[in-house]
Backbone as CSV, one residue per row, in Angstrom:
resi,resn,N_x,N_y,N_z,CA_x,CA_y,CA_z,C_x,C_y,C_z
1,UNK,159.103,72.055,58.875,158.604,71.805,60.232,158.848,73.009,61.119
2,UNK,160.014,73.608,60.968,160.345,74.776,61.785,159.361,75.896,61.548
3,UNK,159.041,76.166,60.272,158.099,77.231,59.959,156.725,76.942,60.560
4,UNK,156.287,75.683,60.481,154.991,75.310,61.050,155.003,75.493,62.564
5,UNK,156.069,75.096,63.198,156.195,75.252,64.647,156.137,76.725,65.038
6,UNK,156.895,77.558,64.351,156.913,78.988,64.662,155.543,79.619,64.427
7,UNK,154.867,79.205,63.369,153.545,79.755,63.078,152.544,79.380,64.172
8,UNK,152.648,78.164,64.692,151.765,77.746,65.769,152.049,78.527,67.056
9,UNK,153.323,78.734,67.354,153.671,79.544,68.519,153.095,80.943,68.390
10,UNK,153.231,81.528,67.232,152.733,82.890,67.004,151.215,82.945,67.122
11,UNK,150.535,81.939,66.608,149.078,81.910,66.695,148.617,81.875,68.150
12,UNK,149.232,81.018,68.946,148.856,80.922,70.350,149.236,82.152,71.147
13,UNK,150.364,82.759,70.795,150.856,83.918,71.538,150.083,85.187,71.224
14,UNK,149.448,85.263,70.053,148.761,86.485,69.642,147.251,86.429,69.886
15,UNK,146.732,85.272,70.272,145.288,85.128,70.489,144.841,85.913,71.713
16,UNK,143.638,86.428,71.667,143.057,87.169,72.784,142.670,86.183,73.881
17,UNK,143.196,86.394,75.106,142.906,85.475,76.204,142.030,86.119,77.287
18,UNK,141.402,87.248,76.996,140.501,87.839,77.980,139.206,87.026,78.045
19,UNK,138.533,87.164,79.169,137.280,86.446,79.348,137.479,84.976,79.645
20,UNK,136.397,84.236,79.686,136.439,82.815,80.009,135.748,82.002,78.927
21,UNK,135.911,82.495,77.701,135.375,81.831,76.518,136.526,81.111,75.821
22,UNK,136.388,79.810,75.612,137.470,79.024,75.030,137.184,78.637,73.574
23,UNK,136.313,79.378,72.906,135.940,79.017,71.541,137.105,79.117,70.567
24,UNK,138.146,79.878,70.918,139.329,79.953,70.043,139.942,78.570,69.834
25,UNK,139.708,77.671,70.763,140.297,76.337,70.692,139.539,75.389,69.767
26,UNK,138.418,75.833,69.201,137.657,74.966,68.304,138.555,74.470,67.175
27,UNK,138.606,73.154,67.016,139.467,72.559,66.002,140.891,72.323,66.470
28,UNK,141.248,72.858,67.632,142.609,72.695,68.161,142.656,71.830,69.426
29,UNK,141.559,71.812,70.171,141.514,71.018,71.398,140.059,70.694,71.720
30,UNK,139.850,69.594,72.399,138.510,69.200,72.824,138.556,68.782,74.288
31,UNK,137.423,68.962,74.970,137.302,68.528,76.362,135.894,68.000,76.600
32,UNK,135.810,66.846,77.209,134.512,66.329,77.614,133.855,67.284,78.602
33,UNK,132.529,67.265,78.648,131.792,68.084,79.590,131.121,67.194,80.637
34,UNK,131.002,67.669,81.872,130.314,66.875,82.895,128.853,66.641,82.518
35,UNK,128.339,65.530,82.957,126.962,65.162,82.609,125.932,66.036,83.307
36,UNK,126.327,66.752,84.354,125.325,67.456,85.164,124.887,68.799,84.587
37,UNK,125.531,69.315,83.558,125.110,70.538,82.856,124.988,71.721,83.826
38,UNK,126.137,72.160,84.295,126.168,73.217,85.306,125.437,74.481,84.859
39,UNK,125.686,74.945,83.651,125.093,76.217,83.201,123.571,76.165,83.247
40,UNK,122.991,75.035,82.878,121.532,74.906,82.904,121.012,74.888,84.331
41,UNK,121.702,74.150,85.195,121.280,74.129,86.596,121.416,75.508,87.229
42,UNK,122.489,76.221,86.881,122.674,77.581,87.390,121.520,78.471,86.953
43,UNK,121.160,78.399,85.676,120.061,79.216,85.161,118.761,78.912,85.901
44,UNK,118.498,77.650,86.168,117.275,77.269,86.877,117.252,77.872,88.281
45,UNK,118.370,77.846,88.952,118.434,78.364,90.324,118.330,79.888,90.342
46,UNK,118.938,80.538,89.368,118.841,81.994,89.296,117.394,82.440,89.095
47,UNK,116.639,81.671,88.358,115.244,82.047,88.082,114.375,81.983,89.329
48,UNK,114.847,81.290,90.372,114.064,81.137,91.595,114.620,81.942,92.764
49,UNK,115.790,82.560,92.591,116.437,83.286,93.690,115.877,84.697,93.822
50,UNK,116.108,85.301,94.982,115.722,86.694,95.189,116.929,87.624,95.155
51,UNK,118.105,87.108,95.537,119.343,87.897,95.504,120.500,86.937,95.279
52,UNK,121.267,87.154,94.216,122.320,86.211,93.846,123.678,86.900,93.761
53,UNK,124.712,86.118,94.030,126.101,86.567,93.895,126.881,85.500,93.152
54,UNK,127.505,85.867,92.036,128.390,84.961,91.302,129.822,85.414,91.557
55,UNK,130.621,84.560,92.187,131.983,84.899,92.579,132.956,84.495,91.473
56,UNK,133.911,85.396,91.180,134.933,85.127,90.163,134.270,84.742,88.838
57,UNK,133.491,85.654,88.331,132.645,85.377,87.161,133.422,85.322,85.853
58,UNK,134.706,85.679,85.866,135.456,85.733,84.613,134.914,86.835,83.729
59,UNK,134.701,86.532,82.469,134.098,87.498,81.561,132.585,87.487,81.584
60,UNK,132.002,86.722,82.501,130.551,86.660,82.645,129.852,85.759,81.654
61,UNK,130.622,84.984,80.893,130.021,84.213,79.807,129.044,83.147,80.302
62,UNK,129.416,82.421,81.352,128.543,81.353,81.849,127.303,81.952,82.503
63,UNK,127.498,82.983,83.310,126.361,83.635,83.963,125.385,84.184,82.925
64,UNK,125.899,84.717,81.842,125.048,85.339,80.821,124.177,84.333,80.077
65,UNK,124.455,83.041,80.226,123.608,82.041,79.579,122.224,81.964,80.209
66,UNK,122.081,82.461,81.436,120.779,82.423,82.104,119.799,83.361,81.398
67,UNK,118.541,82.940,81.333,117.521,83.764,80.680,116.975,84.840,81.605
68,UNK,116.916,84.534,82.895,116.386,85.499,83.857,117.288,85.570,85.077
69,UNK,117.248,86.729,85.746,118.036,86.944,86.953,117.128,87.446,88.063
70,UNK,117.545,87.236,89.314,116.737,87.736,90.425,116.759,89.265,90.480
71,UNK,115.875,89.876,91.283,115.835,91.334,91.373,117.172,91.956,91.763
72,UNK,117.909,91.272,92.638,119.269,91.686,92.985,120.231,90.635,92.456
73,UNK,121.081,91.036,91.525,122.042,90.098,90.932,123.397,90.789,90.835
74,UNK,124.414,90.167,91.419,125.754,90.750,91.498,126.770,89.702,91.063
75,UNK,127.851,90.153,90.443,128.973,89.278,90.117,130.266,89.980,90.501
76,UNK,131.259,89.212,90.934,132.569,89.776,91.244,133.620,89.220,90.290
77,UNK,134.659,90.003,90.069,135.786,89.581,89.229,136.998,90.443,89.587
78,UNK,138.186,89.849,89.516,139.398,90.557,89.938,140.233,91.092,88.782
79,UNK,140.243,90.399,87.638,141.149,90.789,86.549,140.505,91.894,85.728
80,UNK,141.138,93.074,85.633,140.488,94.217,84.974,139.946,93.940,83.573
81,UNK,140.677,93.258,82.671,140.072,92.990,81.359,138.788,92.174,81.445
82,UNK,138.730,91.246,82.403,137.501,90.465,82.585,136.387,91.298,83.196
83,UNK,136.747,92.215,84.107,135.735,93.112,84.673,135.072,93.908,83.554
84,UNK,135.884,94.418,82.638,135.354,95.187,81.507,134.447,94.322,80.643
85,UNK,134.901,93.110,80.335,134.112,92.224,79.475,132.807,91.812,80.160
86,UNK,132.889,91.472,81.447,131.686,91.057,82.168,130.693,92.208,82.290
87,UNK,131.203,93.404,82.527,130.327,94.570,82.618,129.577,94.782,81.312
88,UNK,130.306,94.693,80.215,129.691,94.869,78.902,128.623,93.810,78.639
89,UNK,128.873,92.602,79.109,127.971,91.486,78.828,126.773,91.440,79.771
90,UNK,126.967,91.870,81.037,125.957,91.623,82.056,125.159,92.840,82.496
91,UNK,125.712,94.034,82.384,124.997,95.199,82.908,123.639,95.390,82.246
92,UNK,123.583,95.158,80.958,122.297,95.321,80.267,121.279,94.273,80.696
93,UNK,121.758,93.223,81.351,120.861,92.171,81.857,120.455,92.421,83.306
94,UNK,120.911,93.533,83.880,120.563,93.863,85.249,121.495,93.307,86.297
95,UNK,122.665,92.800,85.886,123.647,92.249,86.823,124.727,93.297,87.077
96,UNK,124.961,93.620,88.339,126.007,94.570,88.713,127.328,93.820,88.855
97,UNK,128.364,94.263,88.163,129.681,93.646,88.224,130.566,94.480,89.145
98,UNK,131.132,93.836,90.149,131.950,94.508,91.159,133.391,94.027,91.029
99,UNK,134.317,94.974,90.870,135.742,94.630,90.856,136.165,94.272,92.279
100,UNK,136.695,93.074,92.455,137.017,92.571,93.792,138.298,91.744,93.691
101,UNK,139.208,91.864,94.664,140.505,91.169,94.555,140.466,89.679,94.827
102,UNK,139.284,89.102,95.077,139.169,87.672,95.389,139.893,87.294,96.665
103,UNK,139.933,88.223,97.599,140.478,87.952,98.925,139.475,88.458,99.959
104,UNK,139.416,87.818,101.134,138.459,88.270,102.144,138.749,89.714,102.562
105,UNK,137.703,90.454,102.939,136.302,90.032,102.937,135.627,90.351,101.612
106,UNK,134.566,89.625,101.307,133.711,90.015,100.190,133.052,91.358,100.532
107,UNK,132.907,92.249,99.557,132.406,93.601,99.848,130.885,93.676,99.953
108,UNK,130.314,92.772,100.767,128.866,92.713,100.907,128.500,92.471,102.365
109,UNK,127.287,92.877,102.729,126.804,92.723,104.096,126.541,91.263,104.434
110,UNK,126.485,90.983,105.713,126.105,89.652,106.175,124.715,89.295,105.641
111,UNK,124.553,88.033,105.279,123.253,87.476,104.862,122.607,88.284,103.728
112,UNK,123.427,88.708,102.771,122.914,89.550,101.677,122.272,88.746,100.546
113,UNK,122.597,87.451,100.429,122.181,86.683,99.257,121.581,85.341,99.668
114,UNK,120.575,84.925,98.919,120.046,83.577,99.138,120.675,82.559,98.193
115,UNK,121.438,83.031,97.204,122.144,82.140,96.290,123.521,82.715,95.985
116,UNK,124.558,81.936,96.265,125.932,82.280,95.890,126.429,81.183,94.967
117,UNK,127.053,81.575,93.853,127.482,80.609,92.842,128.909,80.911,92.389
118,UNK,129.523,79.935,91.757,130.838,80.155,91.150,131.172,78.980,90.239
119,UNK,131.778,79.292,89.121,132.262,78.243,88.224,133.772,78.365,88.124
120,UNK,134.450,77.360,88.619,135.910,77.267,88.586,136.591,78.401,89.343
121,UNK,136.205,78.648,90.592,136.904,79.675,91.361,138.357,79.282,91.603
122,UNK,139.238,80.272,91.516,140.657,80.005,91.766,140.924,79.836,93.254
123,UNK,140.184,80.581,94.078,140.287,80.484,95.524,138.872,80.390,96.089
124,UNK,138.743,79.714,97.219,137.427,79.502,97.824,137.521,79.895,99.295
125,UNK,136.847,80.963,99.653,136.851,81.456,101.031,135.523,81.064,101.677
126,UNK,135.510,79.887,102.283,134.256,79.315,102.762,133.604,80.166,103.841
127,UNK,134.386,80.749,104.729,133.785,81.555,105.795,133.082,82.781,105.224
128,UNK,133.652,83.360,104.172,133.011,84.509,103.536,131.738,84.097,102.799
129,UNK,131.780,82.953,102.151,130.581,82.446,101.485,129.471,82.240,102.509
130,UNK,129.813,81.618,103.636,128.817,81.387,104.676,128.299,82.709,105.247
131,UNK,129.176,83.682,105.386,128.774,84.967,105.974,127.756,85.698,105.121
132,UNK,127.959,85.727,103.808,127.062,86.513,102.953,125.801,85.746,102.575
133,UNK,125.758,84.458,102.883,124.546,83.678,102.610,123.495,83.924,103.685
134,UNK,122.256,84.048,103.251,121.144,84.085,104.180,120.969,82.702,104.810
135,UNK,120.362,82.657,105.971,120.054,81.365,106.575,119.111,80.600,105.646
136,UNK,119.460,79.365,105.365,118.709,78.585,104.400,119.168,78.799,102.965
137,UNK,120.125,79.720,102.772,120.629,80.006,101.430,121.584,78.935,100.926
138,UNK,121.828,78.954,99.625,122.576,77.886,98.961,123.824,78.414,98.265
139,UNK,124.916,77.654,98.394,126.100,77.834,97.555,126.080,76.710,96.525
140,UNK,126.104,77.083,95.240,126.041,76.106,94.154,127.165,76.414,93.184
141,UNK,128.041,75.435,92.933,129.243,75.737,92.150,129.800,74.498,91.468
142,UNK,130.566,74.767,90.421,131.382,73.726,89.793,132.840,74.094,90.027
143,UNK,133.537,73.225,90.728,134.937,73.471,91.066,135.855,72.602,90.204
144,UNK,137.046,73.106,89.982,138.112,72.284,89.406,138.594,71.324,90.488
145,UNK,138.772,70.067,90.123,139.166,69.062,91.097,140.667,68.858,91.174
146,UNK,141.099,67.830,91.896,142.518,67.591,92.107,143.227,67.082,90.858
147,UNK,144.492,67.489,90.712,145.363,67.013,89.624,144.733,67.215,88.248
148,UNK,143.996,68.303,88.083,143.337,68.562,86.807,144.356,69.016,85.764
149,UNK,144.358,68.348,84.624,145.260,68.629,83.495,146.724,68.477,83.917
150,UNK,146.998,67.636,84.896,148.364,67.498,85.387,149.277,66.803,84.375
151,UNK,148.712,66.067,83.418,149.572,65.512,82.368,150.292,66.638,81.630
152,UNK,149.568,67.734,81.354,150.184,68.882,80.670,151.059,69.682,81.623
153,UNK,150.561,69.949,82.812,151.325,70.728,83.784,152.665,70.051,84.082
154,UNK,152.632,68.758,84.317,153.869,68.054,84.661,154.780,67.849,83.455
155,UNK,154.246,67.933,82.257,155.097,67.913,81.073,156.067,69.092,81.107
156,UNK,155.587,70.232,81.619,156.430,71.428,81.684,157.170,71.572,83.012
157,UNK,156.558,71.158,84.106,157.140,71.422,85.427,157.767,70.203,86.085
158,UNK,157.556,69.026,85.516,158.006,67.823,86.181,157.004,67.382,87.240
159,UNK,157.273,66.266,87.934,156.322,65.728,88.913,155.972,66.746,89.996
160,UNK,154.678,66.786,90.328,154.168,67.703,91.356,153.355,66.900,92.380
161,UNK,154.017,66.006,93.125,153.254,65.093,93.998,152.449,65.807,95.076
162,UNK,152.981,66.858,95.666,152.256,67.537,96.746,151.049,68.297,96.189
163,UNK,151.221,68.908,95.015,150.138,69.694,94.431,148.976,68.821,93.977
164,UNK,149.220,67.547,93.772,148.152,66.673,93.282,146.999,66.538,94.275
165,UNK,147.230,66.793,95.546,146.167,66.658,96.542,145.270,67.901,96.585
166,UNK,145.772,69.047,96.134,145.018,70.291,96.235,143.663,70.166,95.539
167,UNK,142.674,70.817,96.099,141.309,70.877,95.565,140.558,69.545,95.687
168,UNK,141.029,68.666,96.533,140.327,67.392,96.683,138.938,67.652,97.262
169,UNK,137.891,67.029,96.709,136.529,67.292,97.207,136.334,66.941,98.673
170,UNK,137.058,65.952,99.176,136.945,65.625,100.606,137.444,66.790,101.459
171,UNK,138.546,67.396,101.040,139.099,68.534,101.781,138.161,69.734,101.698
172,UNK,137.579,69.961,100.524,136.669,71.088,100.375,135.389,70.871,101.176
173,UNK,134.921,69.645,101.227,133.763,69.332,102.055,134.050,69.646,103.519
174,UNK,135.210,69.233,104.004,135.580,69.485,105.392,135.676,70.983,105.670
175,UNK,136.254,71.740,104.734,136.391,73.183,104.914,135.038,73.876,104.913
176,UNK,134.141,73.437,104.034,132.795,74.013,103.995,132.055,73.747,105.301
177,UNK,132.165,72.529,105.798,131.484,72.184,107.048,132.085,72.942,108.226
178,UNK,133.397,73.152,108.204,134.039,73.913,109.275,133.556,75.359,109.299
179,UNK,133.138,75.876,108.133,132.613,77.237,108.045,131.136,77.313,108.407
180,UNK,130.536,76.163,108.720,129.148,76.151,109.150,128.147,75.793,108.078
181,UNK,128.606,75.315,106.930,127.706,74.946,105.850,127.422,73.442,105.875
182,UNK,126.293,73.060,105.330,125.919,71.655,105.190,126.039,71.257,103.722
183,UNK,126.684,70.139,103.442,126.793,69.652,102.069,125.508,68.929,101.688
184,UNK,124.874,69.429,100.642,123.621,68.852,100.157,123.882,67.860,99.029
185,UNK,124.857,68.178,98.168,125.138,67.319,97.010,126.597,67.490,96.622
186,UNK,127.231,66.405,96.218,128.613,66.444,95.745,128.782,65.372,94.676
187,UNK,129.162,65.786,93.470,129.380,64.858,92.367,130.749,65.134,91.755
188,UNK,131.398,64.104,91.251,132.724,64.257,90.667,132.763,63.689,89.254
189,UNK,133.711,64.191,88.463,133.875,63.699,87.091,135.337,63.819,86.678
190,UNK,135.792,62.865,85.876,137.122,62.915,85.253,136.890,62.909,83.743
191,UNK,137.423,63.906,83.048,137.025,64.194,81.677,138.239,64.228,80.750
192,UNK,138.093,63.642,79.569,139.199,63.526,78.626,139.404,64.840,77.850
193,UNK,140.644,65.239,77.724,141.057,66.392,76.926,142.003,65.905,75.829
194,UNK,141.805,66.385,74.610,142.739,66.120,73.514,143.235,67.450,72.961
195,UNK,144.554,67.607,72.905,145.178,68.832,72.404,145.885,68.495,71.091
196,UNK,145.530,69.214,70.036,145.973,68.844,68.696,147.175,69.635,68.183
197,UNK,147.520,70.743,68.846,148.714,71.475,68.407,149.232,72.367,69.529
198,UNK,150.475,72.848,69.368,151.078,73.655,70.430,150.502,75.067,70.471
199,UNK,149.815,75.513,69.436,149.125,76.801,69.532,148.101,76.752,70.656
200,UNK,147.378,75.637,70.749,146.403,75.464,71.824,147.091,75.465,73.181
201,UNK,148.255,74.854,73.262,148.994,74.809,74.526,149.414,76.214,74.947
202,UNK,149.971,76.965,74.014,150.396,78.334,74.326,149.198,79.171,74.773
203,UNK,148.109,79.054,74.064,146.893,79.784,74.418,146.436,79.417,75.835
204,UNK,146.371,78.131,76.136,145.906,77.690,77.446,146.813,78.166,78.567
205,UNK,148.122,78.076,78.360,149.046,78.453,79.423,149.121,79.964,79.610
206,UNK,148.765,80.729,78.591,148.642,82.178,78.745,147.342,82.548,79.452
207,UNK,146.312,81.753,79.258,144.984,82.062,79.794,144.819,81.540,81.215
208,UNK,145.193,80.304,81.442,145.067,79.675,82.761,146.447,79.755,83.422
209,UNK,146.768,80.934,83.927,148.148,81.269,84.278,148.677,80.482,85.469
210,UNK,147.800,79.902,86.280,148.269,79.160,87.451,148.704,77.742,87.102
211,UNK,148.440,77.282,85.887,148.910,75.946,85.521,150.431,75.882,85.492
212,UNK,151.062,76.786,84.763,152.520,76.859,84.686,152.908,78.305,85.004
213,UNK,153.054,78.639,86.289,153.320,80.033,86.671,154.553,80.595,85.970
214,UNK,154.424,81.825,85.491,155.536,82.467,84.802,155.762,81.983,83.390
215,UNK,154.770,81.279,82.826,154.937,80.754,81.468,155.157,81.868,80.454
216,UNK,156.143,81.691,79.603,156.314,82.470,78.378,156.794,81.510,77.298
217,UNK,156.528,81.866,76.065,156.985,81.033,74.948,158.494,80.923,74.958
218,UNK,159.168,82.022,75.200,160.625,82.011,75.190,161.192,81.098,76.273
219,UNK,160.629,81.175,77.475,161.135,80.381,78.600,160.952,78.887,78.363
220,UNK,159.852,78.505,77.726,159.526,77.086,77.560,159.586,76.633,76.103
221,UNK,160.356,77.338,75.292,160.428,77.008,73.868,160.877,75.562,73.645
222,UNK,161.872,75.107,74.392,162.383,73.749,74.177,161.313,72.690,74.489
223,UNK,160.567,72.895,75.573,159.526,71.923,75.900,158.366,72.013,74.918
224,UNK,158.079,73.205,74.440,157.058,73.353,73.407,157.469,72.624,72.133
225,UNK,158.741,72.713,71.792,159.258,71.972,70.632,159.101,70.470,70.851
226,UNK,159.449,70.000,72.056,159.297,68.577,72.361,157.834,68.145,72.219
227,UNK,156.926,68.978,72.700,155.503,68.642,72.628,155.007,68.677,71.188
228,UNK,155.464,69.655,70.426,155.119,69.734,69.006,155.538,68.447,68.286
229,UNK,156.747,68.007,68.538,157.246,66.788,67.896,156.461,65.564,68.355
230,UNK,156.102,65.538,69.640,155.340,64.415,70.174,153.967,64.322,69.518
231,UNK,153.296,65.452,69.359,151.969,65.460,68.724,152.065,65.050,67.260
232,UNK,153.079,65.520,66.561,153.255,65.151,65.150,153.500,63.651,65.005
233,UNK,154.201,63.083,65.968,154.535,61.670,65.878,153.404,60.756,66.347
234,UNK,152.758,61.121,67.493,151.829,60.202,68.152,150.371,60.630,68.089
235,UNK,150.101,61.825,67.583,148.720,62.302,67.571,148.430,63.175,68.783
236,UNK,147.161,63.482,69.043,146.803,64.447,70.086,147.411,64.112,71.446
237,UNK,147.800,65.152,72.155,148.259,65.014,73.530,147.012,64.867,74.409
238,UNK,146.973,63.810,75.205,145.792,63.511,76.010,146.049,63.872,77.471
239,UNK,145.127,64.625,78.030,145.144,64.946,79.453,143.738,64.731,79.996
240,UNK,143.579,64.938,81.290,142.269,64.753,81.911,142.004,65.882,82.897
241,UNK,140.825,66.476,82.767,140.394,67.462,83.753,139.533,66.764,84.798
242,UNK,139.522,67.297,86.002,138.633,66.798,87.044,137.738,67.939,87.503
243,UNK,136.505,67.628,87.781,135.519,68.618,88.189,134.676,68.030,89.318
244,UNK,134.188,68.902,90.188,133.134,68.460,91.096,132.064,69.525,91.223
245,UNK,130.846,69.031,91.261,129.666,69.865,91.465,129.345,69.811,92.948
246,UNK,129.234,70.981,93.555,129.019,71.029,94.998,127.843,71.948,95.315
247,UNK,126.966,71.467,96.148,125.864,72.266,96.669,125.927,72.238,98.182
248,UNK,126.014,73.416,98.779,126.075,73.527,100.234,125.024,74.522,100.702
249,UNK,124.533,74.347,101.911,123.469,75.212,102.413,123.841,75.742,103.798
250,UNK,123.502,76.997,104.016,123.635,77.548,105.367,122.418,77.143,106.163
251,UNK,122.592,76.492,107.309,121.438,76.014,108.079,120.519,77.153,108.503
252,UNK,119.263,76.817,108.710,118.277,77.794,109.151,118.498,78.207,110.598
253,UNK,118.998,77.285,111.406,119.140,77.576,112.821,120.345,78.413,113.158
């Protein structure tokens, strides 16, 4: 058992975590997908836009699923390895990738885009989104919702009652409206996750670094051992992600 545990730790610790592609988890973890098919809707909107901005694009994987892009297409990303990956993936498609720290201000002129998008932004600066949108322009995004994957997070950190409210769609709606945007559509989903081994856990906590800040295998070895034993005894560790699809528009007036 010890050898198997150590091998799983090593597998998760040595996996490449650049980009926003989770295919390494195939066979190790599963997650339900929202019924609204964000990537397809994004592609449809990009085909009709004249100037688009994708904020916090990661490695550009979701954006690259689109078949066509508007004449002006830009993406931002803050993490240098992801900037490199997104540039490699998107530049040949006519998308300019801009290294940006994900803090205000966005490095673009007022009313520069008729479509602003984002999938799972870590931070949301509504006033900046409203500023760079043209009048009548749309913000279309899939956000991570409240208490997402908190079964796993709290396994390592203990109860996080105050953090459970963060990213609530009601709060985000209020913030968007305070920035001058109108909410056109808002949908929510709670999705089942099954994690089959601690290699997947190590990989996830190395990749999604805000779940357990400061995570290292050495620091959390005892809890990883506890989780390994729990999975061996009871089967997959079950958690739930929350997502919301949000469409907001800058008024014409």
